[in-house]
C-alpha positions as CSV (number, residue, x, y, z in Angstrom):
1,M,25.3,0.0,12.9
2,M,24.4,0.8,16.5
3,E,22.0,3.5,15.1
4,A,20.3,0.7,13.1
5,Y,20.0,-1.5,16.2
6,D,18.5,1.4,18.2
7,R,16.0,1.9,15.5
8,F,14.9,-1.7,14.8
9,E,16.4,-3.8,17.6
10,L,16.9,-6.7,15.2
11,L,19.6,-9.3,15.5
12,I,20.0,-12.4,13.3
13,N,23.0,-14.8,13.8
14,D,24.3,-12.3,16.4
15,R,24.6,-9.6,13.8
16,I,22.7,-6.3,13.6
17,V,20.1,-6.2,10.8
18,K,20.3,-2.7,9.5
19,T,16.8,-2.6,8.0
20,P,13.9,-5.1,8.1
21,V,14.0,-5.5,4.3
22,A,15.4,-8.8,3.0
23,I,16.0,-10.6,-0.3
24,A,14.5,-14.0,-0.7
25,S,16.3,-16.8,-2.6
26,M,15.5,-17.5,-6.3
27,A,17.3,-20.5,-7.7
28,G,19.7,-19.6,-10.5
29,V,19.3,-15.9,-9.8
30,V,20.1,-14.7,-6.2
31,D,23.8,-15.2,-5.6
32,A,26.5,-13.0,-4.0
33,A,26.7,-10.7,-7.0
34,Y,23.0,-10.1,-7.0
35,V,23.0,-9.2,-3.3
36,L,26.0,-6.9,-3.5
37,E,24.3,-4.8,-6.1
38,R,21.5,-4.2,-3.7
39,A,23.4,-4.2,-0.4
40,A,22.8,-0.6,0.5
41,H,19.1,-1.1,1.1
42,I,18.7,-4.6,2.6
43,G,19.4,-6.0,6.0
44,A,19.5,-9.7,5.2
45,A,19.7,-11.9,2.1
46,F,19.2,-15.6,1.4
47,I,21.2,-16.7,-1.6
48,G,20.3,-19.8,-3.5
49,G,18.6,-22.2,-3.5
50,Y,21.6,-24.5,-3.6
51,S,21.3,-28.2,-4.0
52,I,23.9,-29.9,-1.7
53,D,23.9,-33.6,-2.3
54,G,23.6,-36.1,-5.1
55,P,19.8,-36.5,-5.3
56,T,19.1,-32.8,-5.2
57,I,22.0,-31.9,-7.6
58,D,20.5,-34.4,-10.0
59,A,17.1,-32.8,-9.5
60,S,18.6,-29.4,-10.3
61,R,20.1,-30.7,-13.5
62,R,16.8,-32.2,-14.5
63,M,15.0,-28.9,-13.8
64,A,17.6,-27.0,-15.8
65,Q,17.0,-29.3,-18.7
66,E,13.3,-28.4,-18.4
67,G,14.1,-24.7,-18.8
68,R,14.2,-23.5,-15.1
69,K,17.1,-21.4,-13.8
70,E,19.4,-23.4,-11.4
71,F,22.8,-23.0,-9.9
72,L,24.7,-26.0,-11.3
73,Y,28.1,-27.1,-10.0
74,D,30.0,-30.3,-9.2
75,D,31.2,-29.4,-5.7
76,P,28.7,-27.7,-3.4
77,L,31.3,-26.9,-0.8
78,E,33.5,-25.1,-3.3
79,E,30.6,-23.1,-4.8
80,L,29.2,-22.1,-1.4
81,G,32.6,-21.1,-0.1
82,R,33.1,-18.8,-3.1
83,Q,29.7,-17.2,-2.5
84,I,30.2,-16.8,1.2
85,D,33.6,-15.3,0.8
86,A,32.3,-12.7,-1.7
87,L,29.7,-11.5,0.9
88,K,32.1,-11.3,3.9
89,P,32.9,-7.6,3.4
90,S,29.2,-6.7,3.2
91,D,27.1,-5.5,6.2
92,V,24.2,-7.7,5.0
93,V,23.3,-10.7,7.2
94,T,23.8,-13.6,4.8
95,G,21.7,-16.8,4.7
96,I,22.2,-19.7,2.3
97,N,19.0,-21.5,1.2
98,L,19.8,-25.2,1.0
99,R,18.1,-28.2,-0.6
100,G,19.2,-31.6,0.7
101,S,17.8,-35.1,0.8
102,T,19.1,-36.1,4.3
103,P,19.7,-34.3,7.6
104,A,23.4,-35.3,7.3
105,A,23.7,-33.4,4.1
106,Y,22.7,-30.2,5.9
107,A,24.9,-30.9,8.9
108,D,27.9,-31.4,6.6
109,I,27.5,-27.9,5.1
110,A,27.1,-26.4,8.6
111,S,30.2,-28.2,9.8
112,A,32.2,-26.7,6.9
113,F,31.1,-23.1,7.3
114,E,30.1,-22.9,10.9
115,N,28.4,-19.7,12.0
116,Q,29.5,-17.6,9.1
117,V,25.9,-17.7,7.7
118,V,22.3,-18.5,8.5
119,Y,21.4,-22.0,7.2
120,E,17.9,-21.8,5.6
121,I,16.1,-25.1,5.0
122,D,14.2,-25.0,1.7
123,A,10.8,-26.5,2.7
124,H,9.3,-24.3,0.0
125,C,10.2,-25.5,-3.5
126,R,7.2,-27.2,-5.2
127,Q,9.0,-28.6,-8.3
128,P,8.3,-32.4,-8.6
129,A,12.0,-33.2,-9.0
130,M,12.8,-31.6,-5.6
131,I,9.9,-33.1,-3.9
132,E,10.9,-36.6,-5.2
133,A,14.4,-35.9,-3.8
134,G,12.9,-35.4,-0.4
135,C,13.1,-31.7,0.1
136,G,11.0,-28.6,-0.7
137,E,7.3,-29.1,0.0
138,F,8.0,-32.8,0.8
139,L,9.1,-31.5,4.2
140,L,5.8,-29.7,4.8
141,Q,4.0,-33.0,4.3
142,H,6.5,-34.9,6.4
143,P,7.3,-32.5,9.3
144,A,9.1,-35.2,11.3
145,R,11.8,-35.1,8.6
146,L,11.9,-31.3,8.8
147,V,12.4,-31.5,12.6
148,E,15.3,-34.0,12.1
149,I,17.0,-31.5,9.7
150,I,16.6,-28.6,12.1
151,R,18.1,-30.6,14.9
152,A,21.0,-31.8,12.7
153,L,21.8,-28.2,11.9
154,K,21.4,-27.0,15.5
155,S,23.8,-29.8,16.6
156,E,26.5,-27.8,14.7
157,G,25.7,-24.7,16.8
158,V,24.5,-22.6,13.9
159,T,21.5,-20.2,13.2
160,V,18.7,-21.9,11.4
161,S,16.0,-20.5,9.2
162,V,13.1,-22.5,7.6
163,K,11.5,-21.3,4.4
164,I,7.9,-22.6,4.1
165,R,4.9,-22.0,1.8
166,A,1.8,-21.2,3.7
167,G,-1.3,-23.4,3.2
168,V,0.6,-26.6,2.3
169,A,1.0,-28.2,5.7
170,A,-2.1,-29.5,7.5
171,D,-1.9,-26.7,10.1
172,D,0.6,-23.8,9.7
173,A,0.3,-22.8,13.4
174,S,1.2,-26.3,14.5
175,L,4.0,-26.4,12.0
176,A,5.4,-23.1,13.2
177,R,5.3,-24.3,16.8
178,A,7.1,-27.6,15.9
179,I,9.7,-25.7,14.0
180,W,10.3,-23.4,17.0
181,K,10.4,-26.3,19.5
182,A,12.9,-28.2,17.2
183,G,15.3,-25.2,17.7
184,A,15.0,-23.1,14.6
185,D,15.7,-19.4,14.9
186,V,13.9,-17.9,11.9
187,L,10.7,-18.7,10.0
188,H,10.5,-17.4,6.5
189,V,7.0,-17.6,5.1
190,D,5.8,-17.4,1.5
191,L,2.2,-16.2,2.2
192,M,0.9,-17.0,-1.2
193,D,-2.6,-15.5,-1.2
194,Y,-3.3,-15.7,2.5
195,G,-2.3,-12.2,3.7
196,H,-2.1,-10.9,7.2
197,S,-4.4,-13.4,8.8
198,K,-1.8,-16.1,8.2
199,I,1.0,-13.9,9.6
200,R,-1.0,-13.4,12.8
201,Q,-1.8,-17.1,13.1
202,I,1.9,-18.0,12.8
203,R,3.1,-15.2,15.1
204,N,0.6,-16.3,17.8
205,A,2.0,-19.8,17.6
206,S,5.7,-19.1,18.1
207,P,8.3,-16.4,19.1
208,L,10.6,-17.1,16.1
209,T,12.0,-14.2,14.1
210,L,9.3,-14.0,11.4
211,I,9.9,-13.0,7.7
212,A,6.9,-12.4,5.5
213,N,7.3,-13.0,1.8
214,N,5.3,-12.7,-1.4
215,S,4.3,-9.5,-3.2
216,I,5.3,-7.2,-0.3
217,T,6.7,-4.5,-2.6
218,T,5.0,-1.4,-1.2
219,F,5.2,0.5,2.1
220,D,1.5,-0.2,2.9
221,R,1.9,-3.9,2.3
222,A,5.0,-4.0,4.5
223,M,3.4,-2.1,7.3
224,D,0.4,-4.5,7.1
225,A,2.7,-7.4,7.5
226,F,4.5,-5.8,10.4
227,S,1.3,-4.8,12.2
228,H,0.2,-8.5,12.2
229,G,3.5,-10.0,13.4
230,A,6.3,-9.9,10.9
231,D,9.8,-8.8,11.9
232,L,11.1,-8.5,8.4
233,V,9.7,-8.6,4.9
234,S,11.5,-10.2,2.0
235,L,11.3,-9.7,-1.8
236,A,12.2,-12.0,-4.6
237,R,11.1,-11.2,-8.2
238,K,10.5,-7.5,-7.4
239,S,13.8,-7.1,-5.5
240,D,15.1,-4.4,-7.8
241,P,17.3,-1.6,-6.3
242,W,14.6,1.1,-6.8
243,T,11.9,-0.9,-4.9
244,L,14.3,-1.9,-2.1
245,A,15.5,1.7,-1.7
246,G,11.9,3.0,-1.4
247,L,10.9,0.4,1.2
248,D,14.0,1.0,3.2
249,A,13.6,4.7,3.3
250,A,9.9,4.6,4.2
251,I,10.2,2.0,6.9
252,T,13.2,3.8,8.4
253,R,11.2,7.1,8.5
254,A,8.3,5.3,10.1
255,A,10.5,3.8,12.7
256,D,12.2,7.1,13.6
257,E,8.8,8.8,13.9
258,G,6.9,6.1,15.7
259,G,9.4,4.3,17.8
260,W,8.2,0.8,17.1
261,Y,8.4,0.0,13.4
262,N,6.4,-3.3,13.6
263,A,3.9,-2.3,16.4
264,P,0.9,-4.6,16.2
265,K,-2.6,-3.4,15.8
266,Q,-4.5,-3.4,19.1
267,L,-6.0,-6.8,19.9
268,C,-9.6,-5.5,19.5
269,R,-8.7,-4.4,16.0
270,G,-7.2,-7.7,14.8
271,G,-3.7,-7.5,16.3
272,D,-1.5,-10.4,17.2
273,I,-0.5,-11.6,20.7
274,R,2.1,-8.8,21.0
275,A,-0.8,-6.5,21.3
276,L,-1.3,-7.6,24.9
277,A,1.2,-4.8,25.6
278,F,-1.7,-2.3,24.8
279,C,-4.5,-4.1,26.5
280,C,-6.2,-2.8,29.7
281,M,-7.2,-4.9,32.7
282,P,-9.7,-7.7,32.0
283,V,-12.7,-6.1,33.5
284,K,-15.3,-6.3,30.7
285,P,-16.1,-8.6,27.8
286,C,-13.7,-7.9,24.9
287,P,-11.3,-9.7,22.6
288,L,-8.8,-9.8,25.5
289,L,-10.6,-12.6,27.3
290,P,-10.7,-15.2,24.5
291,A,-7.1,-14.3,23.6
292,L,-6.0,-15.1,27.2
293,E,-7.9,-18.3,27.1
294,K,-6.3,-19.3,23.8
295,V,-2.8,-18.8,25.1
296,G,-3.6,-20.6,28.3
297,I,-3.2,-17.7,30.8
298,S,-5.6,-16.8,33.5
299,R,-6.8,-13.2,34.2
300,E,-4.8,-13.2,37.4
301,D,-1.6,-14.4,35.8
302,Y,-2.1,-11.8,33.0
303,L,-2.3,-9.1,35.6
304,K,0.8,-10.3,37.4
305,L,2.7,-10.7,34.2
306,K,2.2,-7.1,33.1
307,Q,2.7,-5.6,36.6
308,N,6.0,-7.5,37.0
309,A,7.1,-6.7,33.5
310,V,6.8,-2.9,33.9
311,K,8.5,-2.7,37.3
312,G,11.3,-0.2,37.2
313,T,10.3,1.1,33.8
314,P,8.5,4.4,32.8
315,L,5.3,2.3,32.2
316,E,5.1,1.4,35.9
317,G,3.6,4.8,37.0
318,G,0.6,6.7,35.8
319,K,-1.9,7.2,38.6
320,S,-4.0,9.5,36.5
321,T,-4.6,6.9,33.8
322,C,-7.7,4.7,33.7
323,F,-6.1,1.8,35.6
324,G,-3.4,3.6,37.5
325,S,-0.4,2.6,35.3
326,L,0.8,3.1,31.8
327,A,1.1,-0.7,31.6
328,W,-2.6,-0.8,30.7
329,C,-2.7,2.1,28.3
330,C,-3.4,1.7,24.6
331,K,-1.5,2.4,21.4
332,I,-0.3,6.0,21.0
333,S,-2.5,6.3,17.8
334,S,-5.6,5.9,20.0
335,P,-6.7,9.2,21.5
336,C,-6.5,9.4,25.3
337,M,-6.1,12.6,27.3
338,F,-5.3,10.8,30.5
339,R,-2.4,8.8,28.9
340,N,-1.1,11.9,27.1
341,M,-1.3,14.0,30.2
342,T,0.7,11.4,32.1
343,L,3.3,11.2,29.4
344,E,3.7,15.0,29.4
345,Q,4.0,15.0,33.2
346,I,6.9,12.4,33.3
347,G,8.6,13.8,30.2
348,L,8.1,10.7,28.0
349,S,7.7,11.3,24.3
350,A,5.2,9.4,22.2
351,R,8.1,7.7,20.4
352,E,9.7,6.7,23.7
353,Y,6.4,5.5,25.0
354,M,6.1,3.2,22.0
355,R,9.6,1.9,22.5
356,C,8.7,1.1,26.1
357,K,5.6,-0.8,24.9
358,H,7.9,-2.7,22.4
359,H,10.1,-3.9,25.3
360,L,6.9,-4.8,27.3
361,A,5.7,-6.9,24.3
362,G,9.1,-8.6,24.2
363,E,8.9,-9.5,27.9
364,I,5.3,-10.8,27.4
365,M,6.4,-13.0,24.5
366,H,9.3,-14.3,26.5
367,R,7.2,-15.2,29.5
368,L,4.4,-16.7,27.4
369,F,6.6,-18.8,25.2
370,D,10.0,-19.4,26.8
371,E,9.2,-19.4,30.4
372,G,5.7,-20.8,29.9
373,E,7.1,-23.6,27.7
374,N,9.7,-24.5,30.3
375,A,7.1,-24.5,33.1
376,S,4.7,-26.7,31.1
377,E,7.6,-29.2,30.3
378,S,8.6,-29.4,34.0
379,R,5.2,-30.3,35.2
């Protein structure tokens, strides 16, 4: 598993994610048995959705009578315990997608199973019965309730994911930020028909582990999601073993060759905020300037941020480059004889250069979101 960590550097619930390919929940379909049949080629799986209290269990029974697939049971704790136990021997990071009508219902489940699994709040279901029960898309229209549920789960000391449907809330970027500030760890987004522009918007609003979902069944679509901000991609209806195996193999190969499997496009080519790792000094009009203004950082602070972030790393040097340091150099896919000459001189491969840029992007995100948020709250 350490080889997988070196390749992707992904952790969820303090566990190594062996590949950034996940299975998304499908009510009445995705359970432990479904996951175990596909475990060789997935890094995470969200089983369910599982209704966990009276109102949502009643809603599930009503939906089943209408012909939808549902997991039906009398005791949610007993059923969830059975599913969680079945997945314990697996190396797949397990999440349970939950539908409850009150924050207390979620907290009760987390109290029972503690940190064995990731607790995913279903703010995604659009079936009228679930919305009437106060879950699913109801939470996207009532984000204060969603925040209460996140906080109730986090009070139990567990890892929290939120599954949303893009384009339902008034502002997905504001929603993502609220979910992050409430304490969630993962944001799982059904993109519907929005594509990479929505991923970029959400990535630029929060540092949460971001899972992109909906019709991402090919390598090209996965790489498009990764290059605009996704950390993982998830599949639901097309999560057959053959498709999963192909995605896993292609993404692994790309990671081994490139060094940074979800490297963003450069900012001037539509990349997300992580692409600041590839930007040069702000000396001419370009997309960097409005991007800095949007995240609320001055040119001077941007210069200091990157200079400090590369100290003691291979990116600190580079006198022969345009701005005297590899900190300001672009993505390896962009031709540059000065950068390449410097890499050859210091014995840094293109793959290792991109790994260094990955770490630089992580430091930038940390300082923009975590340190920046703490600084703004202290003022």
